[in-house]
Backbone as XML, in Angstrom:
<?xml version="1.0"?>
<chain id="A" units="angstrom">
  <residue number="1" name="MET">
    <atom name="N" x="93.343" y="49.535" z="116.952"/>
    <atom name="CA" x="94.101" y="50.208" z="115.906"/>
    <atom name="C" x="94.455" y="49.190" z="114.827"/>
  </residue>
  <residue number="2" name="ASN">
    <atom name="N" x="94.311" y="49.598" z="113.595"/>
    <atom name="CA" x="94.628" y="48.757" z="112.461"/>
    <atom name="C" x="95.922" y="49.224" z="111.811"/>
  </residue>
  <residue number="3" name="TYR">
    <atom name="N" x="96.596" y="48.282" z="111.166"/>
    <atom name="CA" x="97.811" y="48.636" z="110.446"/>
    <atom name="C" x="97.482" y="49.612" z="109.321"/>
  </residue>
  <residue number="4" name="TYR">
    <atom name="N" x="96.423" y="49.305" z="108.563"/>
    <atom name="CA" x="95.964" y="50.190" z="107.500"/>
    <atom name="C" x="94.855" y="51.064" z="108.061"/>
  </residue>
  <residue number="5" name="GLU">
    <atom name="N" x="95.062" y="52.351" z="108.027"/>
    <atom name="CA" x="94.053" y="53.290" z="108.491"/>
    <atom name="C" x="93.660" y="54.177" z="107.324"/>
  </residue>
  <residue number="6" name="SER">
    <atom name="N" x="92.364" y="54.292" z="107.092"/>
    <atom name="CA" x="91.885" y="54.976" z="105.898"/>
    <atom name="C" x="92.399" y="56.414" z="105.787"/>
  </residue>
  <residue number="7" name="GLN">
    <atom name="N" x="92.601" y="57.080" z="106.895"/>
    <atom name="CA" x="93.082" y="58.463" z="106.826"/>
    <atom name="C" x="94.519" y="58.549" z="106.299"/>
  </residue>
  <residue number="8" name="ASP">
    <atom name="N" x="95.252" y="57.442" z="106.330"/>
    <atom name="CA" x="96.615" y="57.443" z="105.799"/>
    <atom name="C" x="96.646" y="57.694" z="104.294"/>
  </residue>
  <residue number="9" name="LEU">
    <atom name="N" x="95.567" y="57.330" z="103.597"/>
    <atom name="CA" x="95.516" y="57.571" z="102.156"/>
    <atom name="C" x="95.689" y="59.056" z="101.854"/>
  </residue>
  <residue number="10" name="GLY">
    <atom name="N" x="95.144" y="59.897" z="102.706"/>
    <atom name="CA" x="95.280" y="61.335" z="102.520"/>
    <atom name="C" x="96.706" y="61.833" z="102.634"/>
  </residue>
  <residue number="11" name="ALA">
    <atom name="N" x="97.580" y="61.042" z="103.228"/>
    <atom name="CA" x="98.985" y="61.427" z="103.390"/>
    <atom name="C" x="99.868" y="60.919" z="102.246"/>
  </residue>
  <residue number="12" name="PHE">
    <atom name="N" x="99.253" y="60.319" z="101.230"/>
    <atom name="CA" x="100.029" y="59.745" z="100.133"/>
    <atom name="C" x="100.978" y="60.759" z="99.505"/>
  </residue>
  <residue number="13" name="GLY">
    <atom name="N" x="100.532" y="61.985" z="99.348"/>
    <atom name="CA" x="101.368" y="63.020" z="98.752"/>
    <atom name="C" x="102.643" y="63.299" z="99.518"/>
  </residue>
  <residue number="14" name="SER">
    <atom name="N" x="102.653" y="62.980" z="100.794"/>
    <atom name="CA" x="103.837" y="63.250" z="101.613"/>
    <atom name="C" x="105.011" y="62.337" z="101.283"/>
  </residue>
  <residue number="15" name="ILE">
    <atom name="N" x="104.778" y="61.299" z="100.488"/>
    <atom name="CA" x="105.896" y="60.418" z="100.140"/>
    <atom name="C" x="106.959" y="61.146" z="99.334"/>
  </residue>
  <residue number="16" name="ALA">
    <atom name="N" x="106.593" y="62.278" z="98.752"/>
    <atom name="CA" x="107.553" y="63.047" z="97.950"/>
    <atom name="C" x="108.450" y="63.940" z="98.793"/>
  </residue>
  <residue number="17" name="GLU">
    <atom name="N" x="108.180" y="64.088" z="100.069"/>
    <atom name="CA" x="108.940" y="65.027" z="100.897"/>
    <atom name="C" x="110.421" y="64.693" z="101.005"/>
  </residue>
  <residue number="18" name="ASP">
    <atom name="N" x="110.749" y="63.433" z="101.102"/>
    <atom name="CA" x="112.153" y="63.049" z="101.270"/>
    <atom name="C" x="112.880" y="62.843" z="99.943"/>
  </residue>
  <residue number="19" name="ALA">
    <atom name="N" x="112.133" y="62.830" z="98.865"/>
    <atom name="CA" x="112.713" y="62.695" z="97.521"/>
    <atom name="C" x="111.870" y="63.540" z="96.574"/>
  </residue>
  <residue number="20" name="PRO">
    <atom name="N" x="111.978" y="64.853" z="96.683"/>
    <atom name="CA" x="111.061" y="65.737" z="95.960"/>
    <atom name="C" x="111.098" y="65.613" z="94.437"/>
  </residue>
  <residue number="21" name="GLU">
    <atom name="N" x="112.264" y="65.418" z="93.859"/>
    <atom name="CA" x="112.329" y="65.339" z="92.399"/>
    <atom name="C" x="111.635" y="64.097" z="91.876"/>
  </residue>
  <residue number="22" name="SER">
    <atom name="N" x="111.952" y="62.943" z="92.450"/>
    <atom name="CA" x="111.311" y="61.723" z="91.975"/>
    <atom name="C" x="109.834" y="61.695" z="92.363"/>
  </residue>
  <residue number="23" name="GLY">
    <atom name="N" x="109.504" y="62.254" z="93.518"/>
    <atom name="CA" x="108.104" y="62.334" z="93.919"/>
    <atom name="C" x="107.293" y="63.168" z="92.952"/>
  </residue>
  <residue number="24" name="LYS">
    <atom name="N" x="107.837" y="64.328" z="92.582"/>
    <atom name="CA" x="107.160" y="65.205" z="91.626"/>
    <atom name="C" x="106.996" y="64.494" z="90.282"/>
  </residue>
  <residue number="25" name="ALA">
    <atom name="N" x="108.032" y="63.814" z="89.846"/>
    <atom name="CA" x="107.971" y="63.095" z="88.569"/>
    <atom name="C" x="106.919" y="61.990" z="88.621"/>
  </residue>
  <residue number="26" name="PHE">
    <atom name="N" x="106.877" y="61.271" z="89.733"/>
    <atom name="CA" x="105.884" y="60.205" z="89.871"/>
    <atom name="C" x="104.479" y="60.774" z="89.792"/>
  </residue>
  <residue number="27" name="PHE">
    <atom name="N" x="104.183" y="61.803" z="90.566"/>
    <atom name="CA" x="102.830" y="62.345" z="90.605"/>
    <atom name="C" x="102.425" y="62.986" z="89.271"/>
  </residue>
  <residue number="28" name="GLU">
    <atom name="N" x="103.373" y="63.579" z="88.554"/>
    <atom name="CA" x="103.066" y="64.110" z="87.226"/>
    <atom name="C" x="102.720" y="62.972" z="86.274"/>
  </residue>
  <residue number="29" name="TRP">
    <atom name="N" x="103.534" y="61.923" z="86.294"/>
    <atom name="CA" x="103.291" y="60.755" z="85.442"/>
    <atom name="C" x="101.962" y="60.105" z="85.802"/>
  </residue>
  <residue number="30" name="TYR">
    <atom name="N" x="101.720" y="59.914" z="87.080"/>
    <atom name="CA" x="100.488" y="59.304" z="87.569"/>
    <atom name="C" x="99.274" y="60.096" z="87.087"/>
  </residue>
  <residue number="31" name="GLY">
    <atom name="N" x="99.341" y="61.403" z="87.186"/>
    <atom name="CA" x="98.257" y="62.250" z="86.718"/>
    <atom name="C" x="98.028" y="62.131" z="85.223"/>
  </residue>
  <residue number="32" name="THR">
    <atom name="N" x="99.111" y="62.059" z="84.467"/>
    <atom name="CA" x="99.012" y="61.916" z="83.015"/>
    <atom name="C" x="98.377" y="60.584" z="82.647"/>
  </residue>
  <residue number="33" name="VAL">
    <atom name="N" x="98.766" y="59.528" z="83.328"/>
    <atom name="CA" x="98.241" y="58.187" z="83.044"/>
    <atom name="C" x="96.719" y="58.148" z="83.168"/>
  </residue>
  <residue number="34" name="PHE">
    <atom name="N" x="96.171" y="58.864" z="84.125"/>
    <atom name="CA" x="94.732" y="58.784" z="84.390"/>
    <atom name="C" x="93.892" y="59.795" z="83.607"/>
  </residue>
  <residue number="35" name="LYS">
    <atom name="N" x="94.507" y="60.587" z="82.746"/>
    <atom name="CA" x="93.735" y="61.488" z="81.895"/>
    <atom name="C" x="93.051" y="60.678" z="80.794"/>
  </residue>
  <residue number="36" name="ASP">
    <atom name="N" x="91.933" y="61.211" z="80.288"/>
    <atom name="CA" x="91.287" y="60.575" z="79.145"/>
    <atom name="C" x="92.274" y="60.471" z="77.998"/>
  </residue>
  <residue number="37" name="GLY">
    <atom name="N" x="92.280" y="59.346" z="77.355"/>
    <atom name="CA" x="93.138" y="59.096" z="76.201"/>
    <atom name="C" x="92.431" y="58.096" z="75.319"/>
  </residue>
  <residue number="38" name="GLU">
    <atom name="N" x="93.132" y="57.071" z="74.881"/>
    <atom name="CA" x="92.479" y="55.985" z="74.140"/>
    <atom name="C" x="91.440" y="55.316" z="75.039"/>
  </residue>
  <residue number="39" name="LEU">
    <atom name="N" x="91.741" y="55.253" z="76.328"/>
    <atom name="CA" x="90.789" y="54.775" z="77.324"/>
    <atom name="C" x="90.242" y="55.976" z="78.078"/>
  </residue>
  <residue number="40" name="SER">
    <atom name="N" x="88.987" y="55.894" z="78.452"/>
    <atom name="CA" x="88.398" y="56.969" z="79.242"/>
    <atom name="C" x="88.875" y="56.869" z="80.687"/>
  </residue>
  <residue number="41" name="LYS">
    <atom name="N" x="88.733" y="57.963" z="81.407"/>
    <atom name="CA" x="89.085" y="57.960" z="82.826"/>
    <atom name="C" x="88.264" y="56.891" z="83.552"/>
  </residue>
  <residue number="42" name="ARG">
    <atom name="N" x="87.001" y="56.727" z="83.168"/>
    <atom name="CA" x="86.144" y="55.708" z="83.766"/>
    <atom name="C" x="86.720" y="54.309" z="83.557"/>
  </residue>
  <residue number="43" name="GLU">
    <atom name="N" x="87.152" y="54.012" z="82.348"/>
    <atom name="CA" x="87.744" y="52.707" z="82.050"/>
    <atom name="C" x="89.042" y="52.510" z="82.827"/>
  </residue>
  <residue number="44" name="LYS">
    <atom name="N" x="89.846" y="53.547" z="82.905"/>
    <atom name="CA" x="91.104" y="53.464" z="83.638"/>
    <atom name="C" x="90.847" y="53.228" z="85.127"/>
  </residue>
  <residue number="45" name="ASN">
    <atom name="N" x="89.798" y="53.844" z="85.667"/>
    <atom name="CA" x="89.458" y="53.616" z="87.075"/>
    <atom name="C" x="89.040" y="52.174" z="87.312"/>
  </residue>
  <residue number="46" name="LEU">
    <atom name="N" x="88.310" y="51.576" z="86.370"/>
    <atom name="CA" x="87.933" y="50.163" z="86.508"/>
    <atom name="C" x="89.166" y="49.260" z="86.482"/>
  </residue>
  <residue number="47" name="ILE">
    <atom name="N" x="90.102" y="49.567" z="85.591"/>
    <atom name="CA" x="91.355" y="48.795" z="85.546"/>
    <atom name="C" x="92.105" y="48.949" z="86.869"/>
  </residue>
  <residue number="48" name="ALA">
    <atom name="N" x="92.201" y="50.183" z="87.344"/>
    <atom name="CA" x="92.908" y="50.434" z="88.604"/>
    <atom name="C" x="92.247" y="49.694" z="89.762"/>
  </residue>
  <residue number="49" name="LEU">
    <atom name="N" x="90.928" y="49.657" z="89.787"/>
    <atom name="CA" x="90.223" y="48.934" z="90.847"/>
    <atom name="C" x="90.552" y="47.446" z="90.791"/>
  </residue>
  <residue number="50" name="ALA">
    <atom name="N" x="90.563" y="46.891" z="89.592"/>
    <atom name="CA" x="90.886" y="45.474" z="89.440"/>
    <atom name="C" x="92.320" y="45.188" z="89.885"/>
  </residue>
  <residue number="51" name="VAL">
    <atom name="N" x="93.255" y="46.024" z="89.462"/>
    <atom name="CA" x="94.657" y="45.848" z="89.859"/>
    <atom name="C" x="94.799" y="46.001" z="91.372"/>
  </residue>
  <residue number="52" name="ALA">
    <atom name="N" x="94.087" y="46.956" z="91.946"/>
    <atom name="CA" x="94.143" y="47.163" z="93.399"/>
    <atom name="C" x="93.767" y="45.892" z="94.153"/>
  </residue>
  <residue number="53" name="HIS">
    <atom name="N" x="92.807" y="45.167" z="93.616"/>
    <atom name="CA" x="92.418" y="43.912" z="94.267"/>
    <atom name="C" x="93.500" y="42.844" z="94.111"/>
  </residue>
  <residue number="54" name="THR">
    <atom name="N" x="94.135" y="42.776" z="92.948"/>
    <atom name="CA" x="95.189" y="41.767" z="92.788"/>
    <atom name="C" x="96.409" y="42.097" z="93.635"/>
  </residue>
  <residue number="55" name="LYS">
    <atom name="N" x="96.653" y="43.397" z="93.846"/>
    <atom name="CA" x="97.779" y="43.814" z="94.692"/>
    <atom name="C" x="97.382" y="43.848" z="96.172"/>
  </residue>
  <residue number="56" name="GLN">
    <atom name="N" x="96.101" y="43.688" z="96.434"/>
    <atom name="CA" x="95.546" y="43.666" z="97.789"/>
    <atom name="C" x="95.915" y="44.922" z="98.581"/>
  </residue>
  <residue number="57" name="CYS">
    <atom name="N" x="95.734" y="46.063" z="97.929"/>
    <atom name="CA" x="96.038" y="47.342" z="98.559"/>
    <atom name="C" x="94.744" y="47.995" z="99.040"/>
  </residue>
  <residue number="58" name="PRO">
    <atom name="N" x="94.502" y="48.003" z="100.342"/>
    <atom name="CA" x="93.245" y="48.577" z="100.836"/>
    <atom name="C" x="93.102" y="50.055" z="100.519"/>
  </residue>
  <residue number="59" name="TYR">
    <atom name="N" x="94.208" y="50.785" z="100.485"/>
    <atom name="CA" x="94.133" y="52.207" z="100.137"/>
    <atom name="C" x="93.645" y="52.373" z="98.701"/>
  </residue>
  <residue number="60" name="CYS">
    <atom name="N" x="94.212" y="51.597" z="97.803"/>
    <atom name="CA" x="93.840" y="51.681" z="96.392"/>
    <atom name="C" x="92.410" y="51.192" z="96.173"/>
  </residue>
  <residue number="61" name="ILE">
    <atom name="N" x="92.018" y="50.149" z="96.889"/>
    <atom name="CA" x="90.645" y="49.658" z="96.767"/>
    <atom name="C" x="89.672" y="50.763" z="97.167"/>
  </residue>
  <residue number="62" name="ASP">
    <atom name="N" x="89.924" y="51.423" z="98.290"/>
    <atom name="CA" x="89.061" y="52.532" z="98.714"/>
    <atom name="C" x="89.075" y="53.658" z="97.686"/>
  </residue>
  <residue number="63" name="ALA">
    <atom name="N" x="90.271" y="54.059" z="97.269"/>
    <atom name="CA" x="90.390" y="55.198" z="96.355"/>
    <atom name="C" x="89.715" y="54.917" z="95.018"/>
  </residue>
  <residue number="64" name="TYR">
    <atom name="N" x="89.917" y="53.723" z="94.461"/>
    <atom name="CA" x="89.375" y="53.444" z="93.139"/>
    <atom name="C" x="87.930" y="52.968" z="93.176"/>
  </residue>
  <residue number="65" name="THR">
    <atom name="N" x="87.446" y="52.509" z="94.311"/>
    <atom name="CA" x="86.004" y="52.297" z="94.453"/>
    <atom name="C" x="85.312" y="53.647" z="94.344"/>
  </residue>
  <residue number="66" name="SER">
    <atom name="N" x="85.823" y="54.623" z="95.077"/>
    <atom name="CA" x="85.260" y="55.979" z="95.008"/>
    <atom name="C" x="85.401" y="56.557" z="93.607"/>
  </residue>
  <residue number="67" name="ALA">
    <atom name="N" x="86.583" y="56.429" z="93.014"/>
    <atom name="CA" x="86.822" y="56.987" z="91.680"/>
    <atom name="C" x="85.906" y="56.347" z="90.642"/>
  </residue>
  <residue number="68" name="CYS">
    <atom name="N" x="85.696" y="55.038" z="90.747"/>
    <atom name="CA" x="84.806" y="54.356" z="89.802"/>
    <atom name="C" x="83.387" y="54.893" z="89.920"/>
  </residue>
  <residue number="69" name="LEU">
    <atom name="N" x="82.898" y="54.993" z="91.137"/>
    <atom name="CA" x="81.543" y="55.506" z="91.330"/>
    <atom name="C" x="81.424" y="56.943" z="90.840"/>
  </residue>
  <residue number="70" name="GLU">
    <atom name="N" x="82.429" y="57.762" z="91.147"/>
    <atom name="CA" x="82.408" y="59.164" z="90.729"/>
    <atom name="C" x="82.494" y="59.329" z="89.212"/>
  </residue>
  <residue number="71" name="SER">
    <atom name="N" x="83.125" y="58.372" z="88.538"/>
    <atom name="CA" x="83.247" y="58.478" z="87.080"/>
    <atom name="C" x="82.130" y="57.729" z="86.351"/>
  </residue>
  <residue number="72" name="GLY">
    <atom name="N" x="81.135" y="57.263" z="87.092"/>
    <atom name="CA" x="79.943" y="56.705" z="86.458"/>
    <atom name="C" x="79.867" y="55.201" z="86.338"/>
  </residue>
  <residue number="73" name="SER">
    <atom name="N" x="80.771" y="54.467" z="86.955"/>
    <atom name="CA" x="80.703" y="53.010" z="86.904"/>
    <atom name="C" x="79.641" y="52.503" z="87.876"/>
  </residue>
  <residue number="74" name="SER">
    <atom name="N" x="79.021" y="51.418" z="87.495"/>
    <atom name="CA" x="78.026" y="50.801" z="88.363"/>
    <atom name="C" x="78.708" y="49.767" z="89.256"/>
  </residue>
  <residue number="75" name="PRO">
    <atom name="N" x="78.090" y="49.423" z="90.373"/>
    <atom name="CA" x="78.646" y="48.356" z="91.206"/>
    <atom name="C" x="78.819" y="47.049" z="90.431"/>
  </residue>
  <residue number="76" name="GLY">
    <atom name="N" x="77.922" y="46.766" z="89.499"/>
    <atom name="CA" x="78.060" y="45.559" z="88.685"/>
    <atom name="C" x="79.301" y="45.586" z="87.803"/>
  </residue>
  <residue number="77" name="GLU">
    <atom name="N" x="79.566" y="46.727" z="87.193"/>
    <atom name="CA" x="80.779" y="46.862" z="86.374"/>
    <atom name="C" x="82.030" y="46.719" z="87.233"/>
  </residue>
  <residue number="78" name="MET">
    <atom name="N" x="81.963" y="47.294" z="88.419"/>
    <atom name="CA" x="83.116" y="47.217" z="89.322"/>
    <atom name="C" x="83.367" y="45.765" z="89.726"/>
  </residue>
  <residue number="79" name="MET">
    <atom name="N" x="82.313" y="45.042" z="90.101"/>
    <atom name="CA" x="82.483" y="43.640" z="90.491"/>
    <atom name="C" x="82.976" y="42.806" z="89.322"/>
  </residue>
  <residue number="80" name="GLU">
    <atom name="N" x="82.462" y="43.084" z="88.127"/>
    <atom name="CA" x="82.913" y="42.336" z="86.960"/>
    <atom name="C" x="84.398" y="42.574" z="86.696"/>
  </residue>
  <residue number="81" name="SER">
    <atom name="N" x="84.870" y="43.804" z="86.871"/>
    <atom name="CA" x="86.296" y="44.072" z="86.661"/>
    <atom name="C" x="87.143" y="43.336" z="87.694"/>
  </residue>
  <residue number="82" name="VAL">
    <atom name="N" x="86.661" y="43.264" z="88.925"/>
    <atom name="CA" x="87.389" y="42.533" z="89.969"/>
    <atom name="C" x="87.384" y="41.031" z="89.666"/>
  </residue>
  <residue number="83" name="GLN">
    <atom name="N" x="86.270" y="40.527" z="89.151"/>
    <atom name="CA" x="86.215" y="39.104" z="88.800"/>
    <atom name="C" x="87.159" y="38.774" z="87.650"/>
  </residue>
  <residue number="84" name="VAL">
    <atom name="N" x="87.272" y="39.676" z="86.680"/>
    <atom name="CA" x="88.236" y="39.464" z="85.595"/>
    <atom name="C" x="89.644" y="39.392" z="86.170"/>
  </residue>
  <residue number="85" name="ALA">
    <atom name="N" x="89.975" y="40.320" z="87.059"/>
    <atom name="CA" x="91.305" y="40.318" z="87.676"/>
    <atom name="C" x="91.541" y="39.041" z="88.461"/>
  </residue>
  <residue number="86" name="ALA">
    <atom name="N" x="90.519" y="38.572" z="89.172"/>
    <atom name="CA" x="90.656" y="37.336" z="89.951"/>
    <atom name="C" x="90.881" y="36.140" z="89.024"/>
  </residue>
  <residue number="87" name="ALA">
    <atom name="N" x="90.167" y="36.111" z="87.895"/>
    <atom name="CA" x="90.343" y="35.010" z="86.949"/>
    <atom name="C" x="91.749" y="34.998" z="86.366"/>
  </residue>
  <residue number="88" name="ILE">
    <atom name="N" x="92.260" y="36.179" z="86.018"/>
    <atom name="CA" x="93.622" y="36.260" z="85.481"/>
    <atom name="C" x="94.636" y="35.861" z="86.550"/>
  </residue>
  <residue number="89" name="SER">
    <atom name="N" x="94.430" y="36.319" z="87.776"/>
    <atom name="CA" x="95.346" y="35.954" z="88.863"/>
    <atom name="C" x="95.337" y="34.449" z="89.105"/>
  </residue>
  <residue number="90" name="GLY">
    <atom name="N" x="94.146" y="33.871" z="89.110"/>
    <atom name="CA" x="94.042" y="32.417" z="89.303"/>
    <atom name="C" x="94.691" y="31.659" z="88.166"/>
  </residue>
  <residue number="91" name="GLY">
    <atom name="N" x="94.424" y="32.116" z="86.946"/>
    <atom name="CA" x="95.013" y="31.451" z="85.787"/>
    <atom name="C" x="96.519" y="31.555" z="85.754"/>
  </residue>
  <residue number="92" name="SER">
    <atom name="N" x="97.038" y="32.722" z="86.138"/>
    <atom name="CA" x="98.491" y="32.883" z="86.121"/>
    <atom name="C" x="99.157" y="32.037" z="87.204"/>
  </residue>
  <residue number="93" name="THR">
    <atom name="N" x="98.438" y="31.738" z="88.271"/>
    <atom name="CA" x="98.956" y="30.817" z="89.279"/>
    <atom name="C" x="98.924" y="29.394" z="88.754"/>
  </residue>
  <residue number="94" name="LEU">
    <atom name="N" x="97.792" y="29.006" z="88.188"/>
    <atom name="CA" x="97.630" y="27.634" z="87.724"/>
    <atom name="C" x="98.531" y="27.277" z="86.555"/>
  </residue>
  <residue number="95" name="VAL">
    <atom name="N" x="98.827" y="28.233" z="85.669"/>
    <atom name="CA" x="99.661" y="27.918" z="84.516"/>
    <atom name="C" x="101.064" y="27.496" z="84.953"/>
  </residue>
  <residue number="96" name="HIS">
    <atom name="N" x="101.484" y="27.923" z="86.137"/>
    <atom name="CA" x="102.790" y="27.505" z="86.638"/>
    <atom name="C" x="102.812" y="26.023" z="87.015"/>
  </residue>
  <residue number="97" name="ALA">
    <atom name="N" x="101.650" y="25.398" z="87.073"/>
    <atom name="CA" x="101.604" y="23.954" z="87.315"/>
    <atom name="C" x="102.260" y="23.190" z="86.170"/>
  </residue>
  <residue number="98" name="VAL">
    <atom name="N" x="102.309" y="23.788" z="84.983"/>
    <atom name="CA" x="103.023" y="23.163" z="83.871"/>
    <atom name="C" x="104.488" y="22.983" z="84.249"/>
  </residue>
  <residue number="99" name="GLN">
    <atom name="N" x="105.094" y="24.015" z="84.823"/>
    <atom name="CA" x="106.486" y="23.927" z="85.264"/>
    <atom name="C" x="106.637" y="22.858" z="86.345"/>
  </residue>
  <residue number="100" name="MET">
    <atom name="N" x="105.703" y="22.825" z="87.284"/>
    <atom name="CA" x="105.741" y="21.823" z="88.350"/>
    <atom name="C" x="105.692" y="20.423" z="87.756"/>
  </residue>
  <residue number="101" name="ARG">
    <atom name="N" x="104.794" y="20.223" z="86.806"/>
    <atom name="CA" x="104.651" y="18.895" z="86.212"/>
    <atom name="C" x="105.899" y="18.506" z="85.430"/>
  </residue>
  <residue number="102" name="LYS">
    <atom name="N" x="106.494" y="19.452" z="84.711"/>
    <atom name="CA" x="107.722" y="19.163" z="83.966"/>
    <atom name="C" x="108.835" y="18.751" z="84.923"/>
  </residue>
  <residue number="103" name="GLN">
    <atom name="N" x="108.970" y="19.475" z="86.048"/>
    <atom name="CA" x="110.002" y="19.150" z="87.018"/>
    <atom name="C" x="109.735" y="17.790" z="87.658"/>
  </residue>
  <residue number="104" name="ALA">
    <atom name="N" x="108.488" y="17.507" z="87.978"/>
    <atom name="CA" x="108.151" y="16.215" z="88.573"/>
    <atom name="C" x="108.430" y="15.072" z="87.612"/>
  </residue>
  <residue number="105" name="GLU">
    <atom name="N" x="108.093" y="15.275" z="86.344"/>
    <atom name="CA" x="108.378" y="14.254" z="85.337"/>
    <atom name="C" x="109.868" y="14.033" z="85.180"/>
  </residue>
  <residue number="106" name="LYS">
    <atom name="N" x="110.635" y="15.112" z="85.176"/>
    <atom name="CA" x="112.089" y="15.007" z="85.033"/>
    <atom name="C" x="112.681" y="14.220" z="86.205"/>
  </residue>
  <residue number="107" name="MET">
    <atom name="N" x="112.193" y="14.478" z="87.403"/>
    <atom name="CA" x="112.733" y="13.794" z="88.582"/>
    <atom name="C" x="112.263" y="12.341" z="88.672"/>
  </residue>
  <residue number="108" name="SER">
    <atom name="N" x="111.184" y="12.018" z="87.977"/>
    <atom name="CA" x="110.653" y="10.653" z="87.996"/>
    <atom name="C" x="111.346" y="9.739" z="86.990"/>
  </residue>
  <residue number="109" name="MET">
    <atom name="N" x="112.158" y="10.324" z="86.128"/>
    <atom name="CA" x="112.821" y="9.522" z="85.086"/>
    <atom name="C" x="113.890" y="8.641" z="85.656"/>
  </residue>
</chain>
């Protein structure tokens, strides 16, 4: 048995049962966010897939892998979006080395 089980994704809607008003508001907002707008649904699915990898959410990775394929993205586009997310995540980690270096310099004075 695994902590994350793929069938649990199907129960996502049940999170609204104990807080129906906020649950309803969340799902309405979520649905609105993913409608075609300035960005197409396909583009939004690629962004969601990339974010899912940075958040390391297996449910989201499964859901948005499927959504990307269903909305016409190629595996190459999907991998490229994940690589962009990985580069940003790596860069945002490394840029904090500036703070580390400033603190080390201050303590070395």
